C-alpha positions as a Markdown table, in Angstrom:
| # | Residue | x | y | z |
|---|---|---|---|---|
| 1 | Met | -6.9 | 18.7 | -16.0 |
| 2 | Asn | -4.3 | 21.4 | -15.2 |
| 3 | Val | -0.9 | 20.6 | -13.8 |
| 4 | Val | -1.8 | 21.6 | -10.2 |
| 5 | Asp | -4.7 | 19.2 | -10.2 |
| 6 | Ser | -2.5 | 16.4 | -11.6 |
| 7 | Ile | 0.0 | 16.9 | -8.8 |
| 8 | Lys | -2.8 | 17.0 | -6.3 |
| 9 | Asn | -4.0 | 13.6 | -7.5 |
| 10 | Glu | -0.5 | 12.2 | -7.4 |
| 11 | Val | 0.1 | 13.4 | -3.9 |
| 12 | Lys | -3.3 | 12.0 | -2.7 |
| 13 | Gly | -2.2 | 8.6 | -3.8 |
| 14 | Ile | 1.1 | 8.6 | -1.9 |
| 15 | Met | 0.2 | 10.2 | 1.5 |
| 16 | Asp | 0.2 | 8.1 | 4.6 |
| 17 | Asn | -2.7 | 8.0 | 7.1 |
| 18 | Asp | -0.8 | 9.8 | 9.8 |
| 19 | Ser | -3.7 | 12.0 | 11.1 |
| 20 | Ala | -1.4 | 15.0 | 11.7 |
| 21 | His | 0.3 | 14.8 | 8.3 |
| 22 | Asp | -2.3 | 13.2 | 6.0 |
| 23 | Phe | -3.8 | 14.4 | 2.7 |
| 24 | Glu | -6.3 | 16.5 | 4.7 |
| 25 | His | -3.4 | 18.4 | 6.3 |
| 26 | Ile | -2.0 | 19.0 | 2.8 |
| 27 | Met | -5.3 | 20.4 | 1.6 |
| 28 | Arg | -5.7 | 22.7 | 4.7 |
| 29 | Val | -2.2 | 24.1 | 4.0 |
| 30 | Tyr | -3.2 | 24.4 | 0.3 |
| 31 | Lys | -6.3 | 26.4 | 1.2 |
| 32 | Asn | -4.4 | 28.6 | 3.7 |
| 33 | Ala | -1.8 | 29.3 | 1.0 |
| 34 | Glu | -4.4 | 30.0 | -1.7 |
| 35 | Lys | -6.0 | 32.7 | 0.6 |
| 36 | Met | -2.7 | 34.3 | 1.3 |
| 37 | Cys | -1.8 | 34.4 | -2.4 |
| 38 | Lys | -4.7 | 36.8 | -2.9 |
| 39 | Lys | -3.1 | 39.3 | -0.5 |
| 40 | Glu | 0.6 | 38.7 | -1.1 |
| 41 | Lys | 2.4 | 39.2 | -4.5 |
| 42 | Ala | 3.5 | 35.7 | -5.3 |
| 43 | Asn | 3.4 | 33.1 | -8.1 |
| 44 | Lys | 0.2 | 31.3 | -7.1 |
| 45 | Lys | 1.0 | 28.2 | -9.2 |
| 46 | Leu | 4.4 | 27.7 | -7.5 |
| 47 | Val | 2.9 | 28.3 | -4.0 |
| 48 | Leu | 0.2 | 25.8 | -4.5 |
| 49 | Cys | 2.6 | 23.2 | -5.9 |
| 50 | Ala | 4.8 | 23.7 | -2.9 |
| 51 | Ala | 1.9 | 23.3 | -0.6 |
| 52 | Leu | 0.9 | 20.0 | -2.3 |
| 53 | Leu | 4.4 | 18.6 | -2.2 |
| 54 | His | 5.7 | 19.9 | 1.2 |
| 55 | Asp | 5.1 | 16.7 | 3.1 |
| 56 | Ile | 5.5 | 14.0 | 0.5 |
| 57 | Val | 8.2 | 12.5 | 2.7 |
| 58 | Ser | 7.1 | 12.6 | 6.3 |
| 59 | Tyr | 8.9 | 10.6 | 8.9 |
| 60 | Pro | 7.0 | 10.0 | 12.2 |
| 61 | Lys | 7.9 | 12.3 | 15.1 |
| 62 | Ser | 9.3 | 9.3 | 16.9 |
| 63 | Asp | 11.7 | 8.5 | 14.0 |
| 64 | Lys | 15.3 | 9.8 | 14.2 |
| 65 | Arg | 14.9 | 11.0 | 10.6 |
| 66 | Ser | 12.0 | 13.3 | 11.4 |
| 67 | Lys | 14.1 | 16.4 | 11.1 |
| 68 | Met | 15.0 | 15.3 | 7.5 |
| 69 | Ser | 11.4 | 15.2 | 6.3 |
| 70 | Ser | 11.5 | 18.6 | 4.7 |
| 71 | Ile | 14.9 | 18.0 | 3.0 |
| 72 | Glu | 13.7 | 14.7 | 1.6 |
| 73 | Ser | 10.4 | 16.2 | 0.5 |
| 74 | Ala | 12.3 | 18.9 | -1.3 |
| 75 | Lys | 14.5 | 16.3 | -3.2 |
| 76 | Lys | 11.4 | 14.3 | -4.1 |
| 77 | Ser | 9.5 | 17.4 | -5.3 |
| 78 | Lys | 12.2 | 18.1 | -7.9 |
| 79 | Leu | 11.5 | 14.7 | -9.5 |
| 80 | Val | 7.7 | 15.3 | -9.6 |
| 81 | Leu | 8.0 | 18.9 | -11.0 |
| 82 | Lys | 10.5 | 17.8 | -13.6 |
| 83 | Lys | 8.1 | 15.2 | -14.8 |
| 84 | Tyr | 5.5 | 17.9 | -15.3 |
| 85 | Gly | 7.8 | 20.2 | -17.3 |
| 86 | Phe | 8.6 | 22.9 | -14.8 |
| 87 | Ser | 11.6 | 25.1 | -15.6 |
| 88 | Lys | 14.8 | 24.8 | -13.6 |
| 89 | Gln | 14.1 | 28.2 | -11.9 |
| 90 | Glu | 10.6 | 27.1 | -11.0 |
| 91 | Ile | 11.8 | 23.8 | -9.5 |
| 92 | Thr | 14.4 | 25.7 | -7.4 |
| 93 | Ile | 11.8 | 28.1 | -6.0 |
| 94 | Val | 9.4 | 25.3 | -5.1 |
| 95 | Ser | 12.0 | 22.9 | -3.7 |
| 96 | Asp | 13.8 | 25.6 | -1.7 |
| 97 | Ala | 10.4 | 26.6 | -0.2 |
| 98 | Ile | 9.8 | 23.0 | 0.8 |
| 99 | Arg | 13.3 | 22.5 | 2.2 |
| 100 | Asp | 13.1 | 25.7 | 4.4 |
| 101 | His | 9.4 | 25.5 | 5.6 |
| 102 | Ser | 10.0 | 23.2 | 8.6 |
| 103 | Phe | 10.1 | 24.5 | 12.1 |
| 104 | Ser | 12.9 | 22.2 | 12.9 |
| 105 | Gln | 15.1 | 23.6 | 10.1 |
| 106 | Asn | 14.9 | 27.0 | 11.9 |
| 107 | Lys | 15.1 | 28.9 | 8.6 |
| 108 | Thr | 13.4 | 32.0 | 7.1 |
| 109 | Pro | 12.6 | 31.3 | 3.4 |
| 110 | Gly | 14.3 | 33.6 | 0.9 |
| 111 | Thr | 11.3 | 34.0 | -1.5 |
| 112 | Ile | 7.7 | 35.2 | -1.0 |
| 113 | Glu | 6.6 | 31.7 | -2.2 |
| 114 | Gly | 8.6 | 30.1 | 0.6 |
| 115 | Lys | 7.4 | 32.6 | 3.1 |
| 116 | Ile | 3.7 | 31.8 | 2.2 |
| 117 | Leu | 4.3 | 28.1 | 2.4 |
| 118 | Gln | 5.9 | 28.3 | 5.8 |
| 119 | Asp | 3.1 | 30.6 | 7.1 |
| 120 | Ala | 0.4 | 28.4 | 5.6 |
| 121 | Asp | 1.9 | 25.2 | 7.2 |
| 122 | Arg | 2.3 | 26.9 | 10.6 |
| 123 | Leu | -1.3 | 28.1 | 10.6 |
| 124 | Asp | -2.4 | 24.5 | 10.5 |
| 125 | Ala | -0.6 | 23.9 | 13.8 |
| 126 | Leu | -2.7 | 26.7 | 15.5 |
| 127 | Gly | -6.4 | 27.1 | 16.3 |
| 128 | Ala | -8.9 | 24.3 | 16.8 |
| 129 | Ile | -7.3 | 22.1 | 14.2 |
| 130 | Gly | -3.9 | 22.6 | 15.8 |
| 131 | Ile | -5.2 | 21.4 | 19.1 |
| 132 | Ala | -6.7 | 18.3 | 17.4 |
| 133 | Arg | -3.4 | 17.6 | 15.7 |
| 134 | Val | -1.4 | 17.9 | 18.9 |
| 135 | Phe | -3.5 | 15.3 | 20.8 |
| 136 | Ala | -3.7 | 13.0 | 17.7 |
| 137 | Thr | 0.1 | 13.0 | 17.6 |
| 138 | Gly | 0.4 | 12.6 | 21.4 |
| 139 | Gly | -2.1 | 9.7 | 21.3 |
| 140 | Ser | -0.3 | 7.9 | 18.5 |
| 141 | Leu | 3.0 | 8.1 | 20.5 |
| 142 | Lys | 1.2 | 7.1 | 23.7 |
| 143 | Arg | 2.3 | 10.2 | 25.6 |
| 144 | Pro | 0.4 | 11.3 | 28.7 |
| 145 | Phe | -1.6 | 14.6 | 28.3 |
| 146 | Tyr | 0.4 | 16.5 | 30.9 |
| 147 | Asn | 3.0 | 16.5 | 33.7 |
| 148 | Ile | 0.9 | 16.0 | 36.9 |
| 149 | Glu | 3.3 | 18.0 | 39.1 |
| 150 | Asp | 3.5 | 21.0 | 36.7 |
| 151 | Pro | 1.1 | 20.7 | 33.8 |
| 152 | Phe | 1.7 | 24.2 | 32.3 |
| 153 | Cys | 5.5 | 24.4 | 32.6 |
| 154 | Lys | 5.6 | 27.0 | 35.4 |
| 155 | Thr | 8.8 | 25.8 | 37.0 |
| 156 | Arg | 10.4 | 23.6 | 34.3 |
| 157 | Asn | 11.4 | 23.6 | 30.7 |
| 158 | Pro | 8.8 | 22.1 | 28.4 |
| 159 | Asp | 9.5 | 18.6 | 27.1 |
| 160 | Asp | 7.1 | 17.7 | 24.3 |
| 161 | Lys | 8.7 | 14.3 | 23.8 |
| 162 | Thr | 7.2 | 13.3 | 27.2 |
| 163 | Trp | 4.0 | 15.3 | 27.6 |
| 164 | Thr | 1.6 | 16.5 | 25.0 |
| 165 | Val | 0.6 | 19.8 | 26.6 |
| 166 | Asp | 4.2 | 20.8 | 26.7 |
| 167 | His | 4.1 | 21.1 | 22.9 |
| 168 | Phe | 2.1 | 24.3 | 23.3 |
| 169 | Tyr | 4.9 | 25.9 | 25.3 |
| 170 | Gln | 7.8 | 24.4 | 23.3 |
| 171 | Lys | 6.5 | 25.3 | 19.9 |
| 172 | Leu | 2.9 | 26.3 | 19.2 |
| 173 | Leu | 2.7 | 29.5 | 21.3 |
| 174 | Lys | 5.9 | 30.7 | 19.6 |
| 175 | Leu | 4.6 | 30.4 | 16.0 |
| 176 | Glu | 2.8 | 33.7 | 15.9 |
| 177 | Ser | 6.0 | 35.6 | 16.3 |
| 178 | Thr | 7.6 | 33.7 | 13.4 |
| 179 | Met | 5.1 | 34.5 | 10.7 |
| 180 | Asn | 6.5 | 36.1 | 7.6 |
| 181 | Thr | 3.6 | 37.7 | 5.9 |
| 182 | Lys | 1.0 | 40.3 | 7.1 |
| 183 | Ser | -1.9 | 38.0 | 6.2 |
| 184 | Gly | -0.3 | 35.1 | 8.0 |
| 185 | Lys | 0.4 | 37.1 | 11.1 |
| 186 | Thr | -3.2 | 38.4 | 11.2 |
| 187 | Glu | -4.6 | 34.8 | 11.1 |
| 188 | Ala | -2.0 | 33.5 | 13.5 |
| 189 | Ile | -3.0 | 36.0 | 16.1 |
| 190 | Lys | -6.6 | 34.8 | 15.9 |
| 191 | Arg | -5.6 | 31.1 | 16.1 |
| 192 | Thr | -3.1 | 31.6 | 18.9 |
| 193 | Arg | -5.9 | 33.2 | 20.9 |
| 194 | Ile | -7.8 | 29.9 | 20.6 |
| 195 | Leu | -4.8 | 28.0 | 22.0 |
| 196 | Lys | -4.6 | 30.3 | 24.9 |
| 197 | Asp | -8.3 | 30.1 | 25.6 |
| 198 | Phe | -8.0 | 26.3 | 25.5 |
| 199 | Leu | -5.1 | 26.2 | 28.0 |
| 200 | Lys | -7.0 | 28.6 | 30.3 |
| 201 | Gln | -10.0 | 26.3 | 30.3 |
| 202 | Leu | -7.8 | 23.3 | 30.8 |
| 203 | Lys | -6.3 | 24.9 | 33.9 |
| 204 | Gln | -9.8 | 25.4 | 35.4 |
| 205 | Glu | -10.6 | 21.7 | 34.8 |
| 206 | Leu | -7.5 | 20.2 | 36.3 |
């Protein structure tokens, strides 16, 4: 078994059952990153390890520590990578990528490995799977689907801590413009179109 598979098994054993940030999320980000590595010049081994470890600490969205998840995951990733004999430079590349990938950190990663991880993670917030994750999270936090008076934020600022649909306007529809890589941007355009089509259909049904 190679080191990436060993880390994959270790991560599988420690992930929570939060449906938006479970092991299946990890594997979708992993697959996104793997595809992007074929088109971008990056160290595939480091990218895949970053994908596997990027959410090993994931506080619930309702937790005040939520914005610290990526920072804590980066710290924990160093311990895992050291155990598997990664060099100091490799550990820095992976842990920095993990630290900077989060939307809430508002950072652009400094390496191509970090840029791919950030794009791969953001792609999983778009498209059909992105829609499923939004409503899974909203349901777990017992949030209403939408603001009855103004469901699509026409005359108010979005508030995704109160209404689930607001998350599309507060974050998801903005992700396409934040993509770092050409391959990430191309896929983000396709998946954002699915979000827009969903919202258009939702408007017709309300």
